[in-house]
Backbone bond lengths (Angstrom), bond angles and torsions (degrees), N, CA, C in turn:
res aa  C-N    CA-C-N  psi(-1)  N-CA   C-N-CA  omega(-1)  CA-C   N-CA-C  phi
1 M - - - 1.444 - - 1.522 110.71 -
2 T 1.335 117.38 -43.17 1.459 121.36 179.86 1.523 110.39 -63.62
3 K 1.338 116.64 -39.86 1.458 120.65 179.03 1.527 110.22 -63.61
4 F 1.322 117.20 -42.61 1.456 121.73 178.45 1.531 110.33 -62.20
5 F 1.318 117.04 -44.75 1.463 121.80 179.81 1.533 110.49 -61.73
6 F 1.340 116.42 -42.72 1.459 121.26 179.12 1.530 110.74 -62.65
7 M 1.332 117.33 -44.00 1.467 121.64 179.61 1.525 110.81 -63.76
8 L 1.324 117.30 -40.97 1.458 121.82 178.13 1.526 110.58 -64.23
9 L 1.317 116.65 -42.74 1.460 121.82 178.60 1.529 110.65 -63.82
10 L 1.318 117.18 -42.92 1.457 122.03 178.98 1.528 110.85 -63.48
11 A 1.320 117.49 -45.20 1.464 121.44 179.08 1.525 110.84 -62.13
12 S 1.314 117.44 -42.03 1.465 121.31 178.63 1.522 111.14 -63.75
13 T 1.317 116.71 -42.66 1.467 121.18 179.54 1.521 110.85 -63.42
14 L 1.326 117.56 -44.38 1.458 120.98 178.86 1.519 111.50 -63.22
15 T 1.320 117.75 -38.34 1.459 121.69 177.43 1.516 110.86 -63.53
16 I 1.319 117.48 -44.32 1.466 121.50 179.65 1.522 110.39 -63.78
17 V 1.331 117.75 -42.67 1.465 121.41 178.75 1.525 110.13 -63.65
18 A 1.322 117.88 -44.21 1.464 121.28 179.56 1.523 111.11 -62.38
19 E 1.333 117.34 -41.48 1.458 120.61 178.41 1.521 111.04 -65.40
20 A 1.324 117.62 -39.18 1.471 121.25 178.86 1.521 110.58 -65.27
21 V 1.335 117.59 -42.18 1.458 121.13 177.94 1.517 109.67 -63.46
22 G 1.323 118.17 -43.63 1.456 122.12 178.62 1.511 112.30 -61.93
23 A 1.326 116.89 -41.43 1.467 121.05 178.76 1.520 110.22 -65.31
24 D 1.325 116.92 -41.79 1.462 121.62 178.67 1.525 110.30 -62.57
25 E 1.317 117.42 -41.37 1.465 121.96 180.00 1.519 110.75 -66.35
26 S 1.324 116.84 -39.39 1.458 121.75 178.00 1.526 111.00 -59.24
27 I 1.325 116.68 -44.68 1.470 121.33 178.81 1.528 109.88 -63.26
28 F 1.325 117.00 -43.33 1.465 120.95 179.13 1.523 110.51 -61.64
29 L 1.329 117.42 -48.93 1.460 120.50 -178.91 1.525 111.48 -61.49
30 Q 1.323 116.91 -43.88 1.462 119.93 179.93 1.525 111.91 -61.78
31 S 1.322 117.71 -29.11 1.468 120.81 179.10 1.529 111.97 -69.38
32 L 1.329 117.87 -13.47 1.464 122.24 178.98 1.524 112.69 -96.17
33 Q 1.318 117.50 -2.52 1.468 123.50 -179.80 1.528 109.98 -65.00
34 G 1.338 117.29 140.96 1.458 120.36 171.47 1.516 114.23 131.31
35 K 1.319 114.04 -169.24 1.462 122.15 178.52 1.525 108.46 -100.22
36 W 1.325 115.77 138.08 1.459 122.39 -175.74 1.528 109.54 -133.16
37 A 1.320 116.95 145.62 1.464 121.60 176.00 1.521 108.80 -147.70
38 G 1.326 115.70 150.36 1.453 118.92 178.13 1.513 112.07 177.62
39 K 1.314 114.22 -169.48 1.459 121.42 -176.14 1.519 109.91 -130.55
40 G 1.314 113.58 166.45 1.449 119.07 177.79 1.506 111.37 179.19
41 M 1.327 115.02 -154.32 1.463 120.76 -179.48 1.518 109.93 -138.62
42 V 1.341 113.33 153.78 1.462 121.41 177.70 1.524 108.08 -137.02
43 K 1.324 116.45 138.30 1.464 122.74 171.65 1.520 106.90 -112.16
44 L 1.335 116.98 128.85 1.461 119.58 178.79 1.521 111.28 -70.96
45 R 1.324 116.66 -29.83 1.463 122.72 175.72 1.519 108.07 -138.84
46 T 1.314 116.61 161.90 1.465 119.52 -178.04 1.523 112.22 -61.86
47 N 1.330 117.56 -27.67 1.464 120.51 -177.37 1.528 113.16 -101.15
48 S 1.332 118.66 7.93 1.464 120.34 -179.35 1.528 111.05 -95.46
49 A 1.322 114.64 163.65 1.468 120.56 178.24 1.527 109.62 -70.96
50 A 1.315 115.31 150.30 1.469 120.89 177.94 1.527 109.76 -73.63
51 V 1.326 115.51 142.39 1.459 122.96 176.04 1.522 107.27 -112.85
52 S 1.334 116.92 130.67 1.469 120.68 177.98 1.519 109.97 -72.98
53 V 1.333 116.27 139.21 1.464 121.50 179.31 1.523 110.38 -133.86
54 A 1.323 114.57 154.39 1.464 122.61 170.74 1.520 105.88 -119.73
55 C 1.332 116.77 133.43 1.464 120.81 -172.32 1.524 111.69 -130.61
56 Q 1.332 114.66 151.93 1.464 122.56 172.98 1.516 107.87 -134.67
57 F 1.335 115.86 139.09 1.461 120.84 179.87 1.519 110.42 -138.52
58 D 1.329 115.23 146.53 1.461 122.77 166.51 1.518 105.88 -108.44
59 S 1.327 116.26 128.98 1.457 121.38 179.70 1.520 108.87 -114.91
60 N 1.316 115.90 121.89 1.463 121.88 176.50 1.521 108.10 -116.34
61 T 1.329 115.78 134.06 1.460 119.80 -176.62 1.523 111.17 -130.72
62 T 1.322 114.58 157.18 1.459 122.77 166.51 1.528 105.32 -125.75
63 D 1.312 117.30 -171.87 1.467 120.35 177.68 1.527 112.64 -63.25
64 T 1.349 116.43 -23.29 1.465 119.62 -174.98 1.529 113.87 -132.07
65 S 1.336 117.83 14.95 1.465 117.70 -178.45 1.527 112.09 -149.61
66 L 1.318 113.69 159.85 1.460 122.75 177.46 1.518 107.61 -139.04
67 S 1.327 115.86 129.61 1.451 121.59 175.24 1.521 107.37 -124.30
68 L 1.314 116.11 119.41 1.455 122.77 -177.04 1.521 107.46 -117.45
69 D 1.339 116.82 113.90 1.461 121.27 -178.03 1.516 109.57 -126.58
70 G 1.329 116.22 134.43 1.452 118.70 179.82 1.501 112.40 -175.71
71 S 1.327 114.64 -158.81 1.450 120.68 179.35 1.518 109.92 -151.18
72 C 1.313 114.39 155.70 1.460 121.92 174.44 1.521 107.16 -127.35
73 R 1.335 115.70 141.22 1.457 119.85 176.78 1.519 108.84 -130.66
74 S 1.315 113.91 148.60 1.464 119.15 178.90 1.520 109.10 -102.02
75 M 1.308 115.82 170.72 1.462 121.00 178.67 1.522 111.54 -63.54
76 V 1.308 116.17 -19.53 1.452 121.19 179.64 1.533 110.22 -82.26
77 V 1.300 117.25 7.01 1.458 126.02 178.78 1.520 112.29 67.57
78 L 1.308 117.05 24.23 1.457 121.04 170.02 1.514 107.47 -84.88
79 S 1.313 116.09 139.39 1.460 119.91 -179.49 1.521 109.14 -131.87
80 R 1.320 116.23 144.70 1.462 120.68 179.40 1.518 109.15 -138.97
81 L 1.328 115.60 131.37 1.461 120.39 173.56 1.519 108.43 -76.05
82 I 1.330 115.72 137.44 1.460 121.54 -177.13 1.520 108.74 -134.40
83 G 1.315 116.48 142.92 1.458 119.49 177.13 1.515 111.97 -156.42
84 A 1.316 114.74 155.91 1.463 121.51 174.21 1.518 107.70 -141.90
85 D 1.296 116.26 133.73 1.464 122.37 175.72 1.518 107.62 -122.46
86 L 1.338 115.60 120.55 1.461 121.47 -177.81 1.515 111.03 -124.37
87 K 1.311 115.37 143.40 1.462 122.00 173.15 1.520 108.02 -123.20
88 F 1.341 115.69 139.05 1.455 121.53 178.59 1.515 108.67 -104.24
89 N 1.346 116.36 132.48 1.456 121.23 178.03 1.522 108.18 -145.49
90 G 1.323 115.76 112.30 1.465 119.89 -179.44 1.505 110.90 75.70
91 A 1.311 117.31 -101.48 1.464 121.52 177.76 1.521 111.21 -125.81
92 T 1.341 116.37 10.35 1.456 120.85 -170.81 1.523 112.61 -123.48
93 Y 1.314 114.64 142.40 1.464 122.18 170.71 1.517 108.18 -104.87
94 T 1.336 116.39 137.24 1.460 121.68 173.10 1.516 107.85 -137.65
95 G 1.326 116.08 155.80 1.454 118.58 178.43 1.509 112.18 168.08
96 S 1.348 114.29 -152.95 1.458 119.89 -175.90 1.522 110.83 -140.81
97 Y 1.326 114.02 157.03 1.461 123.00 177.97 1.516 107.53 -124.79
98 T 1.328 117.17 129.64 1.457 121.69 175.63 1.520 108.61 -116.57
99 G 1.305 116.04 149.00 1.454 120.43 179.52 1.512 112.77 127.42
100 S 1.304 116.93 -13.80 1.459 120.50 178.66 1.524 109.65 -79.39
101 R 1.332 115.79 146.61 1.462 119.69 176.15 1.521 111.39 -65.71
102 S 1.334 117.56 -18.72 1.467 120.74 -178.46 1.527 112.59 -82.51
103 G 1.330 117.76 -10.10 1.463 121.54 -177.53 1.519 111.25 111.81
104 T 1.319 116.38 -174.07 1.463 121.42 -178.44 1.526 110.06 -67.27
105 A 1.328 115.03 130.95 1.467 121.09 -178.48 1.522 110.13 -107.02
106 G 1.318 116.30 150.57 1.459 121.87 175.13 1.520 110.70 -87.24
107 L 1.333 116.27 146.80 1.460 122.88 178.70 1.522 109.66 -126.78
108 A 1.320 116.82 140.31 1.467 121.39 175.39 1.521 108.70 -155.93
109 G 1.337 115.52 136.74 1.458 118.84 178.64 1.510 112.13 175.06
110 S 1.321 115.45 -157.79 1.460 120.69 -177.11 1.525 109.84 -148.22
111 R 1.326 114.82 169.11 1.463 120.23 178.94 1.516 109.97 -97.85
112 R 1.316 114.31 141.25 1.460 121.81 171.86 1.520 106.35 -133.94
113 D 1.314 116.07 118.05 1.462 122.25 -176.66 1.531 109.40 57.47
114 N 1.332 118.22 -121.18 1.465 121.43 -177.05 1.520 113.35 -100.86
115 A 1.315 117.55 24.59 1.459 120.20 -178.29 1.524 111.30 -136.10
116 I 1.325 114.54 139.68 1.459 121.07 171.53 1.529 105.93 -97.65
117 N 1.323 116.31 117.18 1.469 123.37 -178.74 1.521 108.30 -98.62
118 L 1.322 116.35 115.89 1.455 120.61 -173.79 1.522 112.02 -120.92
119 D 1.322 115.53 139.73 1.457 121.67 168.52 1.519 106.64 -87.16
120 I 1.328 116.44 133.89 1.462 122.04 176.58 1.523 107.99 -102.17
121 R 1.323 115.75 136.43 1.470 121.71 172.58 1.529 106.24 -120.65
122 W 1.354 115.94 98.01 1.460 121.36 -177.82 1.526 111.07 -63.37
123 A 1.323 116.95 154.43 1.463 122.24 178.31 1.532 111.29 -68.04
124 K 1.343 116.15 -31.65 1.466 122.41 178.04 1.522 107.92 -136.38
125 E 1.306 116.71 171.71 1.464 120.15 178.81 1.525 111.81 -61.97
126 V 1.324 115.19 134.36 1.461 123.74 174.13 1.525 105.70 -133.33
127 N 1.310 117.71 126.55 1.469 121.81 -178.97 1.530 112.81 55.03
128 G 1.330 115.67 40.91 1.458 120.01 173.21 1.516 116.87 90.52
129 D 1.342 117.68 -11.27 1.471 119.60 176.19 1.527 109.06 -154.71
130 R 1.308 116.45 -172.56 1.465 120.41 -178.19 1.520 112.47 -107.82
131 N 1.334 118.22 12.67 1.463 121.15 -174.59 1.524 112.33 -115.41
132 A 1.329 115.79 145.38 1.463 123.11 173.78 1.525 107.04 -159.79
133 K 1.306 116.33 -176.94 1.472 122.38 179.20 1.523 108.88 -126.71
134 L 1.331 115.56 147.12 1.462 122.46 172.87 1.519 107.40 -128.62
135 L 1.312 115.98 128.90 1.457 122.27 177.40 1.520 107.49 -115.40
136 L 1.331 116.58 116.47 1.456 122.98 176.18 1.522 106.01 -106.25
137 E 1.324 116.16 108.56 1.458 121.20 -170.35 1.523 111.74 -118.82
138 K 1.319 116.19 129.17 1.460 121.76 172.80 1.528 106.97 -81.18
139 V 1.342 116.35 127.20 1.461 121.69 -177.86 1.527 108.04 -116.66
140 G 1.321 116.52 107.77 1.462 120.10 -176.44 1.518 110.34 63.92
141 S 1.329 117.10 -154.55 1.464 119.57 -179.26 1.523 112.58 -93.34
142 N 1.337 118.24 -15.03 1.462 120.48 -175.77 1.514 114.03 -130.09
143 G 1.317 117.60 20.83 1.450 120.10 -179.79 1.518 112.79 -130.24
144 M 1.327 115.09 153.63 1.459 121.84 175.65 1.529 107.11 -145.69
145 K 1.319 116.19 139.85 1.462 120.86 178.39 1.520 108.73 -125.29
146 L 1.332 115.31 131.50 1.458 122.58 176.56 1.524 107.78 -111.83
147 T 1.323 116.62 122.26 1.462 121.26 -177.96 1.523 109.27 -130.46
148 T 1.336 116.33 128.73 1.464 119.75 171.80 1.526 108.09 -109.42
149 I 1.317 114.65 141.69 1.461 122.05 -175.31 1.525 107.98 -131.80
150 D 1.319 115.73 133.77 1.457 120.75 179.22 1.530 108.56 -135.27
151 V 1.310 115.74 173.80 1.462 121.35 178.62 1.524 108.13 -110.30
152 D 1.324 115.99 129.07 1.457 121.10 177.20 1.527 108.51 -69.11
153 P 1.350 117.97 123.74 1.463 119.57 -175.70 1.530 113.54 -66.21
154 R 1.316 118.11 -25.56 1.475 120.32 -179.19 1.521 112.43 -80.39
155 S 1.337 115.85 -48.61 1.471 119.45 -174.28 1.523 113.36 -93.08
156 G 1.338 116.37 -22.26 1.461 120.13 -174.93 1.524 112.99 78.83
157 K 1.340 116.60 4.18 1.464 120.69 -178.80 1.524 111.36 -85.12
158 T 1.330 115.00 149.17 1.458 121.66 176.31 1.526 109.11 -74.89
159 V 1.345 116.15 134.48 1.462 121.95 -177.87 1.525 109.34 -130.30
160 V 1.328 116.78 131.79 1.463 120.97 172.13 1.524 106.24 -76.54
161 T 1.337 116.95 115.75 1.461 120.93 -177.76 1.520 112.80 -97.36
162 S 1.320 117.63 -13.15 1.466 120.55 169.52 1.518 109.07 -159.71
163 E 1.315 114.59 146.26 1.461 121.05 174.42 1.521 106.86 -147.36
164 I 1.317 115.87 117.57 1.459 121.97 -177.95 1.518 108.04 -123.68
165 N 1.321 115.98 121.80 1.463 122.70 179.95 1.519 108.69 -102.81
166 L 1.328 115.96 118.74 1.460 122.00 -174.14 1.521 111.39 -114.62
167 L 1.338 115.04 149.34 1.460 121.96 173.27 1.519 108.90 -122.58
168 R 1.318 115.61 145.36 1.459 121.16 177.69 1.530 108.55 -65.52
169 Q 1.316 116.26 136.35 1.476 121.39 -179.75 1.510 111.59 -99.01
């Protein structure tokens, strides 16, 4: 009887913790809802010069998902459609990123504080392999920063390959 009571208590506690985590995630995701615009830089390769970009995004969220759709353009009048679709389940985010020249990339990771830390799996090799990182960070109540990080195949050093600072519109 004591063992049964302990198991019931443990199951109830885990359910309450899971619901609290889900509620917390819902609030975080909803805080990213809206229209965003800003500027930043993009490097096509880890060893190339940074190109200045201006970007606009629409962010749509549910209690368990985030869809970020937009475009970035450079001063050279090049424009690229960019998007990310993420789903939250338990403690993990999974989804896809569109906008890379290599094709649709897979995303997987988790949130820590005000940032979703994602591993990127490119469709084809980029900078010597198919792996990189994407950090989607909420900055204050009206800011968001998107940062991609890769490893330079020659030096082995970590390189920020894009950083876009957005403000809620």
